C-alpha positions as CSV (number, residue, x, y, z in Angstrom):
1,M,-0.1,0.2,0.0
2,I,3.0,2.5,0.4
3,N,3.4,2.4,-3.2
4,L,0.0,4.3,-3.4
5,F,2.1,7.4,-2.5
6,V,4.0,7.1,-5.8
7,Y,1.0,7.1,-7.9
8,F,-0.2,10.2,-6.1
9,I,2.9,11.8,-7.1
10,S,2.2,10.9,-10.8
11,F,-1.6,12.1,-10.1
12,S,-0.5,15.3,-9.2
13,I,1.7,15.4,-12.4
14,G,-1.3,14.8,-14.3
15,F,-3.8,16.9,-12.4
16,L,-1.5,20.0,-12.8
17,L,-0.8,19.4,-16.5
18,I,-4.3,19.0,-17.3
19,R,-5.1,22.2,-15.4
20,L,-2.4,23.9,-17.2
21,I,-3.8,22.9,-20.4
22,L,-7.3,24.0,-20.0
23,G,-6.5,27.2,-18.2
24,E,-8.8,29.0,-15.9
25,K,-12.1,27.9,-17.6
26,A,-11.6,24.2,-17.2
27,N,-14.9,23.3,-19.1
28,I,-14.9,19.8,-17.6
29,S,-16.1,18.4,-14.2
30,F,-13.7,18.0,-11.4
31,F,-14.1,14.2,-11.3
32,L,-13.4,14.0,-14.8
33,H,-10.2,16.1,-14.3
34,C,-9.1,13.8,-11.9
35,A,-10.0,10.7,-13.7
36,L,-7.8,12.0,-16.5
37,A,-5.3,13.0,-14.3
38,L,-3.9,9.6,-13.1
39,G,-3.4,8.4,-16.8
40,L,-1.9,11.3,-18.3
41,G,0.2,11.4,-14.9
42,L,1.6,7.7,-15.0
43,A,2.1,8.0,-18.7
44,S,4.0,11.2,-18.1
45,S,6.0,9.4,-15.4
46,A,6.6,6.5,-17.6
47,A,7.9,8.9,-20.5
48,L,10.3,10.3,-17.9
49,T,11.6,7.3,-17.2
50,F,12.3,6.1,-20.8
51,F,14.1,9.6,-21.7
52,F,16.1,9.0,-18.4
53,L,17.2,5.4,-19.2
54,L,17.9,6.7,-22.9
55,I,20.2,9.7,-21.6
56,Y,21.9,8.1,-18.3
57,G,22.1,4.8,-19.8
58,Q,20.7,2.7,-17.0
59,F,18.2,2.7,-13.9
60,N,19.0,5.3,-11.0
61,Q,16.6,5.7,-8.3
62,A,17.7,9.2,-7.2
63,G,17.7,10.4,-10.7
64,L,14.0,9.1,-11.5
65,I,12.7,10.6,-8.3
66,A,14.7,13.9,-8.8
67,I,13.1,14.4,-12.3
68,N,9.6,13.5,-11.4
69,L,9.8,15.8,-8.4
70,A,11.3,18.4,-10.5
71,L,8.6,18.5,-13.2
72,L,6.0,18.2,-10.5
73,L,7.3,21.5,-9.0
74,F,8.0,23.1,-12.2
75,L,4.1,22.4,-13.3
76,A,3.2,23.8,-9.5
77,A,4.9,26.8,-10.0
78,L,3.2,27.5,-13.5
79,N,-0.1,27.0,-12.3
80,F,0.8,29.3,-9.7
81,F,1.5,31.8,-11.9
82,F,-0.7,31.4,-14.6
83,V,-3.5,29.7,-13.7
84,L,-5.1,31.7,-10.9
85,K,-8.7,29.6,-10.4
86,N,-10.6,27.1,-12.3
87,S,-14.3,27.3,-13.2
88,Y,-15.4,23.9,-13.1
89,A,-18.5,22.5,-15.1
90,E,-20.4,22.0,-11.8
91,S,-21.2,24.4,-9.2
92,L,-20.8,23.5,-5.3
93,E,-24.7,24.1,-5.0
94,K,-25.0,21.1,-7.2
95,I,-22.7,19.0,-5.4
96,K,-24.5,19.7,-2.2
97,H,-27.6,18.6,-3.4
98,E,-26.6,15.6,-4.6
99,A,-24.5,14.8,-1.5
100,V,-26.8,11.6,-0.5
101,L,-26.2,10.2,-4.2
102,R,-22.5,11.1,-4.2
103,I,-21.8,9.2,-0.5
104,T,-23.8,6.2,-1.7
105,M,-21.5,6.3,-4.9
106,I,-18.3,6.5,-2.8
107,A,-19.6,3.7,-0.4
108,L,-20.4,1.3,-3.1
109,W,-17.1,2.2,-5.4
110,I,-14.8,1.5,-2.0
111,I,-16.6,-1.8,-1.6
112,A,-15.9,-2.7,-5.3
113,A,-12.2,-1.5,-5.1
114,V,-11.8,-3.7,-1.8
115,M,-13.4,-6.7,-3.7
116,I,-11.3,-6.3,-7.2
117,A,-8.3,-5.8,-4.8
118,I,-8.6,-9.4,-2.8
119,L,-9.8,-11.1,-6.2
120,S,-6.4,-9.9,-7.8
121,Q,-4.4,-11.8,-5.3
122,Q,-5.8,-15.3,-6.6
123,F,-2.8,-14.7,-9.2
124,P,-0.4,-12.5,-7.8
125,F,1.9,-13.5,-10.3
126,G,-0.4,-12.5,-13.2
127,G,-1.5,-14.3,-16.2
128,W,0.5,-17.1,-17.8
129,D,2.7,-15.0,-20.0
130,A,2.4,-11.7,-18.3
131,W,5.5,-12.3,-16.8
132,G,7.5,-12.8,-20.1
133,L,5.8,-10.0,-21.9
134,Y,5.8,-7.4,-19.3
135,N,7.4,-8.2,-15.8
136,L,10.3,-9.5,-17.1
137,K,11.0,-6.4,-19.0
138,A,10.4,-4.3,-16.2
139,K,13.0,-6.3,-14.2
140,F,15.4,-5.7,-17.2
141,L,14.7,-1.9,-16.9
142,V,15.7,-2.0,-13.1
143,F,18.2,-4.5,-13.0
144,A,20.2,-4.9,-16.3
145,G,22.2,-1.7,-15.9
146,N,23.6,-0.3,-19.1
147,H,22.2,-3.7,-20.9
148,W,18.7,-2.5,-20.3
149,T,18.1,-2.0,-24.3
150,D,18.4,-5.9,-24.4
151,V,14.9,-5.8,-23.8
152,A,14.1,-5.3,-27.4
153,R,16.5,-8.4,-28.0
154,L,14.6,-10.9,-25.6
155,H,13.3,-14.3,-27.0
156,S,10.2,-13.7,-29.4
157,H,8.0,-15.5,-27.0
158,T,8.5,-12.4,-24.8
159,Q,7.1,-10.2,-27.9
160,P,10.2,-7.9,-27.6
161,S,8.3,-5.2,-30.3
162,Y,5.6,-4.8,-27.6
163,P,5.4,-1.3,-26.5
164,L,7.2,-0.5,-22.9
165,L,4.3,1.6,-21.1
166,L,3.5,-0.7,-18.6
167,P,7.0,-2.0,-17.8
168,L,8.0,1.7,-17.6
169,I,5.2,2.5,-15.2
170,N,6.1,-0.3,-12.9
171,T,9.7,0.6,-12.9
172,W,9.1,4.2,-11.9
173,I,6.6,2.9,-8.9
174,F,9.4,0.5,-7.9
175,S,11.8,3.2,-8.0
176,V,10.6,5.3,-4.9
177,F,10.4,2.8,-2.1
178,Q,12.0,-0.4,-4.1
179,K,9.4,-2.9,-2.5
180,D,8.3,-6.3,-4.4
181,L,8.2,-5.7,-8.1
182,I,5.6,-8.2,-8.5
183,Q,3.3,-6.3,-6.0
184,V,3.6,-3.4,-7.9
185,A,2.5,-4.9,-11.1
186,S,-0.4,-6.6,-9.2
187,M,-1.2,-2.9,-7.9
188,T,-1.1,-1.2,-11.3
189,G,-3.6,-3.7,-12.8
190,V,-6.0,-2.9,-10.1
191,V,-5.2,0.7,-10.2
192,F,-6.3,0.8,-14.1
193,C,-8.8,-1.7,-13.5
194,L,-10.5,0.9,-11.0
195,S,-9.5,3.9,-13.0
196,C,-11.6,2.5,-16.2
197,G,-14.8,2.4,-13.9
198,F,-14.1,5.8,-12.6
199,L,-13.5,7.3,-16.2
200,L,-16.5,5.7,-17.3
201,Y,-18.7,7.4,-14.8
202,A,-17.1,10.7,-15.0
203,G,-17.4,10.9,-18.8
204,L,-21.1,9.6,-18.9
205,A,-21.9,11.9,-16.2
206,T,-20.7,14.8,-18.2
207,F,-23.7,14.1,-20.5
208,I,-26.3,12.2,-18.6
209,K,-27.8,11.9,-15.2
210,R,-25.1,10.8,-12.6
211,S,-27.2,8.3,-11.3
212,V,-27.3,6.3,-14.7
213,A,-23.5,7.0,-15.2
214,F,-22.9,5.5,-11.7
215,L,-24.8,2.2,-12.6
216,A,-22.6,2.1,-15.8
217,S,-19.4,2.2,-13.8
218,L,-20.8,-0.1,-11.3
219,L,-21.8,-2.6,-13.8
220,L,-18.3,-2.6,-15.4
221,L,-16.5,-3.0,-12.2
222,T,-18.8,-5.7,-10.9
223,T,-18.2,-7.6,-14.4
224,P,-16.3,-11.0,-13.3
225,S,-14.4,-11.3,-16.6
226,Y,-13.4,-7.7,-16.7
227,I,-12.0,-8.1,-13.1
228,F,-10.1,-11.2,-13.9
229,W,-8.5,-10.1,-17.1
230,S,-7.7,-6.5,-16.0
231,T,-5.8,-7.6,-13.2
232,T,-3.6,-10.2,-14.6
233,Q,-0.9,-7.7,-15.1
234,Y,-1.2,-7.0,-19.2
235,A,-1.3,-4.1,-20.9
236,D,-4.9,-4.3,-22.1
237,V,-6.5,-2.8,-19.2
238,L,-3.8,0.4,-19.9
239,L,-5.0,0.3,-23.5
240,A,-8.8,0.2,-22.4
241,Y,-8.4,3.4,-20.2
242,Y,-6.6,5.2,-22.7
243,L,-9.1,4.5,-25.6
244,L,-11.8,5.4,-23.3
245,A,-10.4,8.5,-22.5
246,S,-9.7,9.4,-26.1
247,V,-13.4,8.5,-26.9
248,I,-14.7,11.1,-24.3
249,L,-12.1,13.7,-25.5
250,L,-13.2,13.0,-29.1
251,I,-16.7,14.0,-28.1
252,L,-15.9,17.1,-26.1
253,L,-13.8,18.1,-28.9
254,V,-16.7,18.0,-31.3
255,R,-18.8,19.7,-28.9
256,M,-16.7,22.7,-27.5
257,Q,-14.2,22.8,-30.7
258,E,-11.5,24.3,-28.3
259,Q,-8.0,24.3,-28.9
260,R,-7.2,23.3,-25.5
261,I,-9.3,20.4,-25.6
262,A,-7.7,19.4,-28.7
263,L,-4.3,19.4,-27.3
264,L,-5.4,17.4,-24.5
265,A,-7.2,15.0,-26.7
266,G,-3.9,14.6,-28.9
267,L,-1.9,13.9,-25.7
268,F,-4.1,10.6,-24.9
269,W,-4.3,9.5,-28.6
270,G,-0.6,9.7,-28.8
271,I,-0.3,7.6,-25.2
272,M,-2.4,4.6,-26.8
273,P,0.5,3.3,-29.0
274,F,2.9,3.3,-26.2
275,A,0.5,1.2,-24.3
276,K,-0.1,-1.6,-27.1
277,N,0.8,-2.1,-30.7
278,E,-3.0,-1.9,-31.4
279,G,-3.0,1.6,-30.3
280,I,-0.9,2.7,-33.3
281,V,-4.0,1.6,-35.5
282,L,-6.3,3.3,-33.1
283,M,-4.4,6.4,-33.1
284,L,-4.0,6.7,-36.7
285,L,-7.9,6.0,-37.1
286,F,-8.7,8.9,-34.8
287,I,-6.3,11.1,-36.2
288,I,-7.4,10.5,-40.0
289,I,-11.5,10.5,-39.3
290,T,-11.2,13.3,-36.8
291,F,-8.7,15.5,-39.4
292,G,-11.3,14.5,-42.4
293,F,-14.5,15.7,-40.3
294,L,-12.9,19.1,-39.5
295,L,-11.6,19.7,-42.8
296,I,-15.1,18.9,-44.4
297,S,-17.2,20.3,-41.8
298,K,-19.3,23.3,-42.6
299,S,-19.8,24.4,-39.1
300,F,-16.4,26.3,-38.7
301,R,-14.8,29.3,-39.6
302,P,-12.0,28.7,-42.4
303,S,-9.3,29.1,-40.0
304,K,-10.7,27.3,-37.0
305,P,-10.0,23.4,-38.3
306,L,-6.6,24.1,-39.1
307,R,-6.0,25.5,-35.5
308,L,-7.7,22.5,-33.9
309,I,-5.5,20.0,-36.1
310,R,-2.5,21.9,-35.1
311,S,-3.2,21.5,-31.3
312,L,-4.1,17.6,-32.2
313,L,-1.0,16.8,-33.9
314,F,1.3,19.0,-31.2
315,G,-0.4,16.7,-28.6
316,V,0.0,13.9,-30.4
317,A,3.8,14.6,-31.2
318,L,4.5,15.1,-27.6
319,S,3.0,11.8,-26.2
320,A,3.9,9.4,-28.9
321,S,7.7,10.4,-29.1
322,P,8.7,7.6,-26.8
323,T,6.8,5.0,-29.2
324,I,8.6,6.6,-32.1
325,I,11.9,6.3,-30.6
326,F,11.3,2.8,-29.4
327,K,10.0,1.6,-32.7
328,I,12.7,3.1,-34.6
329,F,15.9,2.5,-32.9
330,L,15.3,-0.3,-30.5
331,A,12.1,-2.6,-31.4
332,P,12.3,-5.5,-34.0
333,V,10.0,-5.7,-36.6
334,T,6.6,-7.8,-35.1
335,K,5.9,-10.7,-36.7
336,E,2.3,-10.5,-35.8
337,V,1.6,-8.2,-39.0
338,L,2.3,-9.2,-42.6
339,F,3.4,-6.2,-44.3
340,N,3.7,-8.4,-47.6
341,P,1.2,-11.3,-47.1
342,F,1.7,-12.3,-50.7
343,V,4.7,-13.9,-50.4
344,Y,3.5,-16.5,-47.7
345,K,1.0,-19.2,-48.2
346,L,-2.0,-18.1,-46.3
347,K,-4.2,-21.1,-45.3
348,Y,-6.6,-18.9,-43.2
349,C,-7.6,-16.0,-45.8
350,N,-10.7,-17.7,-46.9
351,I,-14.2,-18.0,-45.8
352,G,-13.6,-20.7,-43.2
353,G,-11.1,-18.4,-41.6
354,F,-13.7,-15.7,-41.7
355,L,-16.4,-17.4,-40.0
356,T,-13.7,-19.2,-37.3
357,T,-12.9,-15.5,-36.4
358,I,-16.4,-14.2,-35.9
359,H,-17.7,-17.3,-34.3
360,F,-14.9,-17.3,-31.9
361,F,-15.3,-13.6,-31.0
362,A,-19.2,-14.2,-30.8
363,N,-18.5,-17.1,-28.1
364,T,-16.2,-15.3,-26.3
365,M,-18.5,-12.1,-25.7
366,L,-21.4,-14.3,-24.9
367,S,-19.6,-16.4,-22.5
368,L,-21.1,-16.5,-18.7
369,G,-18.0,-14.4,-17.4
370,W,-19.2,-11.2,-19.2
371,T,-22.5,-11.5,-17.4
372,F,-24.4,-10.8,-20.6
373,I,-22.9,-7.1,-20.7
374,W,-22.4,-7.4,-24.3
375,V,-25.9,-8.4,-25.0
376,L,-26.8,-5.0,-23.0
377,I,-24.6,-3.1,-25.3
378,A,-26.3,-4.7,-28.6
379,L,-29.7,-3.8,-27.0
380,T,-28.5,0.0,-26.4
381,A,-27.1,-0.1,-30.2
382,V,-30.6,-1.4,-31.3
383,L,-32.7,1.1,-29.6
384,S,-30.6,4.0,-30.7
385,Y,-29.8,2.8,-34.2
386,K,-30.8,6.0,-36.1
387,K,-28.5,8.2,-34.0
388,W,-25.4,6.0,-35.2
389,F,-25.9,7.9,-38.7
390,F,-27.2,11.4,-37.6
391,V,-25.0,12.3,-34.8
392,K,-21.7,13.3,-35.8
393,E,-19.6,12.3,-32.7
394,L,-21.5,9.0,-33.3
395,R,-20.7,8.6,-37.0
396,M,-17.2,9.2,-36.5
397,L,-16.6,7.0,-33.6
398,T,-18.8,4.1,-35.5
399,M,-16.2,4.9,-38.3
400,I,-12.9,4.6,-36.0
401,F,-14.3,1.2,-34.6
402,F,-15.4,-0.2,-38.0
403,G,-11.9,0.4,-39.4
404,F,-10.2,-0.9,-36.4
405,G,-12.6,-3.9,-36.7
406,L,-11.6,-4.6,-40.6
407,S,-7.7,-4.3,-39.2
408,L,-8.0,-6.7,-36.7
409,L,-9.9,-9.1,-39.1
410,Y,-7.0,-8.4,-41.6
411,V,-4.5,-9.6,-38.8
412,Y,-6.3,-12.9,-38.2
413,L,-7.0,-13.7,-41.9
414,M,-3.5,-13.0,-42.6
415,T,-2.1,-15.5,-39.9
416,A,0.9,-17.3,-41.5
417,H,3.6,-17.9,-38.5
418,F,0.7,-19.4,-36.2
419,D,-2.4,-21.5,-35.8
420,L,-5.5,-19.3,-36.1
421,T,-7.4,-21.1,-33.1
422,W,-4.4,-20.6,-30.9
423,R,-4.2,-17.1,-31.6
424,L,-7.6,-16.4,-31.2
425,E,-7.4,-18.1,-28.0
426,C,-4.8,-16.1,-26.7
427,T,-5.9,-12.7,-28.1
428,A,-9.7,-12.5,-28.4
429,I,-10.5,-12.2,-24.8
430,R,-8.0,-9.4,-24.5
431,I,-9.5,-7.5,-27.4
432,V,-12.9,-7.8,-25.9
433,L,-11.4,-6.4,-22.8
434,Y,-10.0,-3.3,-23.8
435,L,-12.9,-2.2,-26.2
436,L,-15.5,-3.2,-23.5
437,P,-15.3,0.1,-21.4
438,S,-15.4,2.4,-24.6
439,I,-18.3,0.5,-26.3
440,L,-20.2,0.3,-23.0
441,F,-19.9,4.2,-22.9
442,L,-21.0,4.7,-26.5
443,G,-23.9,2.5,-26.1
444,I,-25.2,4.5,-23.3
445,Y,-24.2,7.8,-24.7
446,A,-26.2,7.0,-27.8
447,L,-29.5,6.4,-25.8
448,W,-29.0,9.7,-24.2
449,V,-27.7,12.3,-27.0
450,K,-30.4,13.8,-29.2
451,I,-30.4,13.9,-32.9
452,P,-29.7,17.2,-34.1
453,K,-32.6,19.2,-35.9
454,D,-30.4,20.5,-38.7
């Protein structure tokens, strides 16, 4: 539990950074500010750890603590001099009026948090390959000295091309008190598992009744398969969090059309590739579809879309820089994607492979471990089917997720180095996990939002 202090340092970094970006008129709720702050702060600490390892050449406890505290003090000074106050979207009177609801929510969230923390200890060492995929890499970053770059030359079974966000977060958390690294990895899983639920609530509460948003978050945090897979120390729960944050910020960008929101959205979009390779595809889809919408939309003045695009690109460039450096100079070429599939004999690129993939995902989503949460999502989609075509943010996000689905189908049908069934068994459940919070958010949001009259 003592490591929670380190998470609080990163949370403070993220909180002050968001406050500085949004300025005096925050235009978001305090709870959404906090829910986004933890993820942005941990990603910032991970990026600092990555650049420190590159420059200094090896792990150093004092150095990592110093640069994080220096950033925290620098952001605190900037906030003190340039952001005199914040005007959040919710008033104190409204908070007092809903005191009973908030106390109830906090109590139930605490119960859910304790339950999730206890359940996570059933597998204290994580999933069967989490040790090789992520925890082994964290040990390399900490104990390998100036050979830490060998993390990208490990055996192919450890997927050395995987981005390093999760190992870097665990390295930073470990660096302060230097307790058991496995306990740190377990706690990170629990923190992000809970953070997805809190972010789901904060995002939905921005647009709909808080009571409905709370029920949605509680539904997510009590789904057995979600609890299990998000606490098994894989990076999928990280991608789930940053994807959900990206979805919420895209909607805010479309609604507010502010450069500060665009910058914040770009930062979160650029973090997704640092979590998992699939984040690269998601980031590109967010960029392409959003830029296309901004350029063809007639609701802006001529110069407004270009300003928003510049802010988005600047944010993406800042947060994606560790991934770009890692992919270009350190990571080997991944075998998961065939960049030239025509040189291979593709035995799954046919109707049989297509039906096998669809059937496997359908069975995965309808399994009892999800307690029919995907059936509920499908029901919300049917009830609000018209809105997916007429509400611009839903139309954009539909295109993003449809494009991502096509990219996943391409990867599975182009399988050449693995057995398709084995690959589906290893990856389908994790894909369902990191898509769940965002799809649940969109399903409930679509029920609430109104079709514009124009």
